[in-house]
C-alpha positions as CSV (number, residue, x, y, z in Angstrom):
1,X,30.2,11.9,-3.6
2,X,26.6,10.9,-3.6
3,X,25.1,10.6,-7.2
4,X,21.3,10.7,-6.7
5,X,19.2,8.5,-9.0
6,X,16.4,11.0,-8.4
7,X,18.0,14.4,-8.1
8,X,15.0,16.3,-8.9
9,X,12.5,14.6,-6.5
10,X,11.7,16.2,-3.3
11,X,9.1,15.6,-0.6
12,X,5.6,15.0,-2.1
13,X,2.9,17.6,-2.2
14,X,0.7,15.3,0.1
15,X,3.4,15.3,2.8
16,X,4.1,19.0,2.5
17,X,0.4,20.0,2.7
18,X,-0.5,17.6,5.6
19,X,2.5,18.8,7.5
20,X,1.6,22.4,7.1
21,X,-2.0,21.6,7.9
22,X,-0.7,20.2,11.3
23,X,1.5,23.2,11.9
24,X,-1.3,25.7,11.2
25,X,-4.1,23.8,12.7
26,X,-5.9,23.7,9.4
27,X,-8.7,21.4,8.2
28,X,-6.9,18.8,6.1
29,X,-8.9,18.0,2.9
30,X,-5.7,17.4,1.0
31,X,-4.2,14.0,1.7
32,X,-6.7,11.2,0.8
33,X,-7.4,9.5,4.2
34,X,-10.6,9.2,6.1
35,X,-10.9,10.9,9.5
36,X,-13.6,8.4,10.7
37,X,-13.4,5.1,12.3
38,X,-13.2,1.8,10.4
39,X,-15.9,-1.0,11.0
40,X,-15.4,-2.1,14.6
41,X,-15.8,-5.7,13.4
42,X,-12.7,-5.2,11.3
43,X,-10.8,-4.2,14.3
44,X,-12.1,-7.1,16.4
45,X,-10.9,-9.4,13.6
46,X,-7.3,-8.1,13.7
47,X,-7.1,-8.6,17.5
48,X,-8.7,-12.1,17.0
49,X,-6.1,-13.0,14.4
50,X,-3.3,-11.9,16.6
51,X,-4.6,-13.8,19.6
52,X,-4.9,-17.0,17.3
53,X,-1.1,-16.8,16.5
54,X,-1.0,-15.1,13.0
55,X,2.0,-13.0,14.0
56,X,4.8,-14.6,11.9
57,X,5.6,-14.3,8.2
58,X,2.8,-14.7,5.9
59,X,3.3,-16.6,2.6
60,X,5.2,-14.3,0.1
61,X,2.2,-14.3,-2.3
62,X,-0.3,-13.6,0.4
63,X,-2.6,-15.5,2.7
64,X,-4.5,-18.2,0.6
65,X,-7.8,-17.3,2.2
66,X,-7.5,-13.6,1.4
67,X,-6.6,-14.5,-2.3
68,X,-9.5,-16.8,-2.4
69,X,-11.9,-14.1,-1.2
70,X,-10.5,-11.7,-3.8
71,X,-11.2,-14.2,-6.4
72,X,-14.8,-14.5,-5.1
73,X,-15.1,-10.8,-5.2
74,X,-13.9,-10.5,-8.8
75,X,-16.3,-13.2,-9.9
76,X,-19.2,-11.3,-8.2
77,X,-18.0,-8.0,-9.8
78,X,-17.1,-9.3,-13.4
79,X,-18.5,-12.9,-13.5
80,X,-14.9,-14.0,-14.3
81,X,-12.8,-16.7,-12.6
82,X,-9.1,-15.9,-11.6
83,X,-6.8,-18.5,-10.0
84,X,-5.9,-17.4,-6.5
85,X,-2.8,-19.4,-6.6
86,X,-1.3,-18.1,-9.9
87,X,-3.0,-14.8,-10.6
88,X,-3.6,-12.8,-7.4
89,X,-0.7,-11.4,-5.2
90,X,-1.1,-9.5,-2.0
91,X,1.2,-6.5,-1.8
92,X,2.2,-3.6,0.6
93,X,-0.6,-1.3,-0.5
94,X,-1.3,-0.5,-4.2
95,X,2.0,1.5,-4.5
96,X,4.1,-1.6,-4.0
97,X,2.1,-3.4,-6.7
98,X,2.6,-0.6,-9.1
99,X,6.4,-0.5,-8.3
100,X,6.9,-4.2,-8.8
101,X,4.9,-4.4,-12.0
102,X,7.0,-1.5,-13.4
103,X,10.2,-3.1,-12.3
104,X,9.1,-6.5,-13.7
105,X,8.4,-5.0,-17.2
106,X,10.6,-1.9,-17.7
107,X,14.3,-2.1,-18.4
108,X,17.2,0.3,-19.1
109,X,16.3,2.4,-22.3
110,X,12.6,1.2,-22.3
111,X,9.8,3.6,-22.5
112,X,6.7,3.7,-20.5
113,X,3.6,6.0,-21.1
114,X,1.8,7.7,-18.3
115,X,-1.1,10.2,-18.4
116,X,-0.7,13.5,-16.5
117,X,-1.9,14.5,-14.0
118,X,-0.3,11.2,-12.9
119,X,-0.1,9.7,-9.5
120,X,3.4,10.7,-8.3
121,X,4.9,7.2,-7.8
122,X,4.7,6.2,-11.5
123,X,7.5,8.3,-12.9
124,X,10.1,7.7,-10.2
125,X,9.6,3.9,-10.4
126,X,10.1,4.0,-14.1
127,X,13.4,6.1,-13.9
128,X,14.8,4.1,-11.1
129,X,15.0,1.0,-13.4
130,X,16.6,3.1,-16.1
131,X,13.5,3.6,-18.2
132,X,12.1,6.8,-19.8
133,X,8.8,8.1,-18.7
134,X,6.6,9.5,-21.6
135,X,4.1,12.0,-20.2
136,X,0.9,12.6,-22.1
137,X,-1.4,15.3,-20.7
138,X,-5.1,14.9,-20.0
139,X,-6.4,18.4,-20.7
140,X,-8.8,20.1,-18.3
141,X,-11.8,20.4,-17.8
142,X,-12.8,16.8,-19.1
143,X,-9.3,15.1,-18.6
144,X,-10.1,12.6,-21.4
145,X,-7.6,10.4,-23.1
146,X,-6.3,11.5,-26.6
147,X,-5.5,8.1,-28.1
148,X,-4.3,9.6,-31.3
149,X,-1.6,11.4,-29.2
150,X,-0.8,8.1,-27.6
151,X,-0.5,6.3,-31.0
152,X,2.0,9.0,-32.0
153,X,4.1,8.5,-28.9
154,X,4.5,4.7,-29.2
155,X,7.9,3.6,-30.4
156,X,9.6,0.3,-30.7
157,X,11.0,1.0,-27.1
158,X,7.5,1.3,-25.6
159,X,7.2,-1.5,-23.1
160,X,4.4,-0.2,-20.7
161,X,1.3,2.0,-20.7
162,X,-0.1,2.9,-17.2
163,X,-3.8,3.9,-16.9
164,X,-5.7,5.1,-13.8
165,X,-9.4,4.7,-13.6
166,X,-11.3,6.2,-11.7
167,X,-8.5,8.7,-12.0
168,X,-6.8,10.4,-9.1
169,X,-6.5,13.4,-9.1
170,X,-8.6,14.2,-12.2
171,X,-11.8,12.4,-10.8
172,X,-12.6,11.2,-14.3
173,X,-13.6,7.6,-15.4
174,X,-12.3,5.7,-18.5
175,X,-15.0,4.3,-20.8
176,X,-15.4,1.2,-22.6
177,X,-14.3,2.9,-25.7
178,X,-11.1,4.0,-24.1
179,X,-10.2,0.5,-23.3
180,X,-11.0,-0.7,-26.8
181,X,-8.8,2.1,-28.2
182,X,-6.0,1.0,-25.8
183,X,-6.4,-2.6,-26.8
184,X,-6.1,-1.6,-30.6
185,X,-2.9,0.2,-29.9
186,X,-1.2,-2.5,-28.0
187,X,-2.4,-5.4,-30.3
188,X,0.6,-7.3,-31.9
189,X,3.0,-5.2,-29.9
190,X,5.3,-6.0,-27.0
191,X,3.5,-3.6,-24.6
192,X,2.1,-4.4,-21.3
193,X,-0.6,-2.5,-19.4
194,X,-0.8,-1.5,-15.7
195,X,-4.3,-0.4,-14.7
196,X,-4.4,1.4,-11.4
197,X,-8.0,0.7,-10.3
198,X,-7.9,1.4,-6.6
199,X,-11.1,3.4,-6.7
200,X,-13.0,0.7,-8.7
201,X,-16.0,0.9,-6.4
202,X,-16.4,4.6,-6.3
203,X,-18.1,6.0,-9.3
204,X,-21.1,8.3,-9.4
205,X,-24.3,9.1,-11.2
206,X,-24.7,5.6,-12.5
207,X,-21.3,5.5,-14.3
208,X,-19.9,2.1,-14.6
209,X,-16.2,1.4,-13.8
210,X,-14.7,-0.5,-16.7
211,X,-11.8,-2.8,-15.8
212,X,-9.0,-4.4,-18.0
213,X,-10.0,-7.6,-16.2
214,X,-13.2,-7.6,-18.0
215,X,-11.6,-6.7,-21.4
216,X,-11.0,-9.9,-23.4
217,X,-7.7,-8.7,-24.9
218,X,-6.4,-6.4,-22.2
219,X,-6.8,-8.9,-19.3
220,X,-4.2,-11.2,-21.0
221,X,-1.5,-8.4,-21.0
222,X,-2.4,-6.3,-17.9
223,X,-1.6,-5.9,-14.3
224,X,-4.7,-4.6,-12.4
225,X,-3.9,-3.0,-9.1
226,X,-6.3,-2.6,-6.1
227,X,-6.2,-1.3,-2.5
228,X,-8.1,-2.5,0.7
229,X,-7.1,0.8,2.1
230,X,-9.6,2.5,-0.1
231,X,-12.3,-0.2,0.0
232,X,-12.2,-0.6,3.8
233,X,-11.5,3.0,4.9
234,X,-8.2,1.9,6.3
235,X,-5.3,3.5,4.4
236,X,-2.8,3.1,7.2
237,X,-3.0,-0.8,6.8
238,X,-1.3,-0.8,3.5
239,X,-2.8,-3.9,2.1
240,X,-3.3,-3.9,-1.7
241,X,-3.2,-6.6,-4.4
242,X,-2.4,-7.2,-8.0
243,X,-4.4,-9.4,-10.4
244,X,-2.6,-10.6,-13.5
245,X,-2.3,-13.6,-15.9
246,X,0.1,-16.3,-14.6
247,X,3.2,-15.2,-16.6
248,X,2.9,-11.6,-15.5
249,X,2.1,-12.7,-11.9
250,X,5.3,-14.8,-12.0
251,X,7.4,-11.8,-13.0
252,X,5.7,-9.5,-10.4
253,X,6.4,-12.0,-7.6
254,X,10.0,-12.2,-8.6
255,X,10.3,-8.4,-7.7
256,X,7.8,-8.6,-4.7
257,X,9.8,-11.3,-2.9
258,X,12.9,-9.1,-2.8
259,X,11.1,-6.0,-2.0
260,X,8.6,-6.4,0.8
261,X,8.4,-10.3,0.6
262,X,5.2,-10.7,2.7
263,X,2.5,-8.5,4.1
264,X,1.3,-8.1,7.7
265,X,-0.1,-11.4,8.5
266,X,-3.0,-10.6,11.0
267,X,-4.2,-7.8,8.7
268,X,-4.6,-10.3,5.8
269,X,-6.4,-12.9,8.0
270,X,-8.7,-10.2,9.3
271,X,-9.6,-8.9,5.9
272,X,-10.1,-12.4,4.6
273,X,-12.6,-13.2,7.4
274,X,-14.3,-9.8,7.0
275,X,-15.0,-10.5,3.3
276,X,-16.5,-13.9,4.4
277,X,-18.8,-12.1,6.8
278,X,-19.6,-9.1,4.7
279,X,-19.1,-10.0,1.0
280,X,-21.2,-7.1,-0.2
281,X,-19.7,-4.4,1.9
282,X,-17.9,-2.7,-0.9
283,X,-21.2,-2.3,-2.8
284,X,-22.2,0.6,-0.5
285,X,-19.0,2.8,-1.2
286,X,-20.4,4.6,-4.2
287,X,-23.6,5.6,-2.5
288,X,-21.7,6.6,0.7
289,X,-19.2,8.9,-1.2
290,X,-21.7,10.3,-3.6
291,X,-23.7,11.7,-0.7
292,X,-20.5,13.5,0.5
293,X,-19.7,14.7,-3.0
294,X,-23.2,16.1,-3.4
295,X,-23.0,17.6,0.1
296,X,-19.8,19.5,-1.0
297,X,-21.3,20.7,-4.3
298,X,-24.5,21.8,-2.6
299,X,-22.5,23.7,0.1
300,X,-20.4,25.5,-2.5
301,X,-23.3,26.2,-4.9
302,X,-23.9,30.0,-5.3
303,X,-20.4,30.9,-4.2
304,X,-17.5,31.7,-6.4
305,X,-16.2,28.3,-6.2
306,X,-17.2,25.9,-9.0
307,X,-17.3,22.2,-8.4
308,X,-17.9,20.2,-11.6
309,X,-19.4,16.8,-10.7
310,X,-16.6,14.2,-10.0
311,X,-17.1,10.9,-11.9
312,X,-15.2,8.8,-9.5
313,X,-12.7,8.4,-6.7
314,X,-13.3,10.0,-3.1
315,X,-12.1,13.4,-4.3
316,X,-13.6,16.4,-5.8
317,X,-12.1,19.2,-7.9
318,X,-13.0,22.8,-7.0
319,X,-12.3,25.6,-9.6
320,X,-11.2,29.1,-8.2
321,X,-11.0,30.7,-11.6
322,X,-13.7,33.3,-10.5
323,X,-11.6,34.2,-7.6
324,X,-8.0,34.5,-8.8
325,X,-5.8,34.1,-11.9
326,X,-2.9,32.8,-9.5
327,X,-1.2,29.5,-10.2
328,X,-2.6,26.6,-8.3
329,X,0.3,26.0,-6.1
330,X,0.2,29.7,-4.9
331,X,-3.5,29.7,-4.5
332,X,-3.5,26.4,-2.6
333,X,-1.0,28.0,-0.2
334,X,-3.3,31.0,0.2
335,X,-6.3,28.9,0.9
336,X,-4.2,27.0,3.5
337,X,-2.9,30.2,5.3
338,X,-6.0,32.4,5.0
339,X,-8.9,29.9,5.0
340,X,-7.3,27.3,7.1
341,X,-8.1,24.5,4.7
342,X,-5.4,22.1,3.1
343,X,-6.1,21.2,-0.6
344,X,-3.9,19.6,-3.2
345,X,-3.0,21.6,-6.4
346,X,-2.9,19.6,-9.7
347,X,0.2,21.0,-11.4
348,X,2.6,18.9,-9.4
349,X,1.2,15.9,-11.1
350,X,2.2,17.2,-14.5
351,X,5.6,17.2,-16.3
352,X,4.5,20.2,-18.2
353,X,1.3,21.5,-16.6
354,X,-1.3,23.6,-18.5
355,X,-2.8,26.7,-16.9
356,X,-4.8,25.2,-14.0
357,X,-7.2,26.8,-11.5
358,X,-8.2,23.5,-9.8
359,X,-7.7,22.2,-6.4
360,X,-8.4,18.7,-5.2
361,X,-10.3,18.1,-1.9
362,X,-10.8,14.8,-0.3
363,X,-14.5,13.6,0.5
364,X,-13.4,10.8,2.9
365,X,-14.2,12.9,6.0
366,X,-16.9,13.1,8.6
367,X,-19.8,15.4,7.6
368,X,-19.0,17.8,10.4
369,X,-15.4,18.1,9.1
370,X,-16.6,18.6,5.5
371,X,-19.2,21.3,6.7
372,X,-16.5,23.2,8.7
373,X,-14.1,23.1,5.8
374,X,-16.8,24.2,3.3
375,X,-18.0,27.0,5.5
376,X,-14.3,28.4,5.6
377,X,-14.0,28.1,1.9
378,X,-17.2,30.1,1.3
379,X,-16.2,32.8,3.8
380,X,-12.7,32.9,2.1
381,X,-14.4,33.4,-1.3
382,X,-16.8,36.0,0.1
383,X,-13.9,37.9,1.6
384,X,-12.0,38.0,-1.6
385,X,-15.2,39.2,-3.5
386,X,-15.7,42.0,-0.9
387,X,-12.0,43.1,-1.1
388,X,-12.3,43.3,-4.9
389,X,-15.4,45.5,-4.7
């Protein structure tokens, strides 16, 4: 008889909503992927890399040229030097970096703290290694860290704390004070930090991203995780990376080498050359997505949808409390079937969800896609209002 290690885990809400969107012919603002083309030059560089023979295994730790360009990028961003040979590892997307970091640090009986709504890969990775996942909720509408609650949750079994900033799906951004409070809690304790920073370049309204890499205490005990899928609008490439001090990198690579071992060689070569040719390309991401965020908020203004300004990520939360008191999963299904727009409810990302009237929508879409979806959402809200009257 099969004894499942994850008996309560089913298909992710992303897969479910995307599948139903295809079946119903709905506009998919649920799963976080762009519907527009990547830079043609990037595509050319992949073809060039394959024609030049980069079709066999890459080095386990990643193509040297790509790791060197990441070090250049970190220096340009934070003014800090990281060794490409011992502190940077290329992974199969950010998800593999997260998985390997968790497997490297957490053992049977250990505890790891995550913050709900939590990205759905954290908890299973902790449980698969025999660890216990401690969920601390971020309360709407601000979704701020409660560091007193974190302090109360730390025990002598706590080995890991996972933060996510900018936060998906809450769209909030951690502050310098947050990192200082975190550093104070882990000081002189055997606790490692994983910082999921895949949306590092997507912050709005002048809000600055604060990274564990730039924090003098936290960078010595943290894995920082990133994704080229987000930075280059190419989520299907599944190329991410992890930055960590040498001892942590060594432990991460022990897991990585027996997990995926190496990542697609021509993609790594193409990204490395692209970063050489366009080293500032990532600097336009915030402006690009803020225009889309503002487009969405402007389109929904005056309707019964509320859209509090996202601080970061390429997502936006929309509040339906003026339309219904239904649960978010139920209402997301109604929006899908009646309005023809796929969204993502937040409650599946909580162990013990509070009452939520929020849905997450993806901004990484062409303007006509966004406009069509927003027109449907406005009409849907109008129909509900008319039916109520």
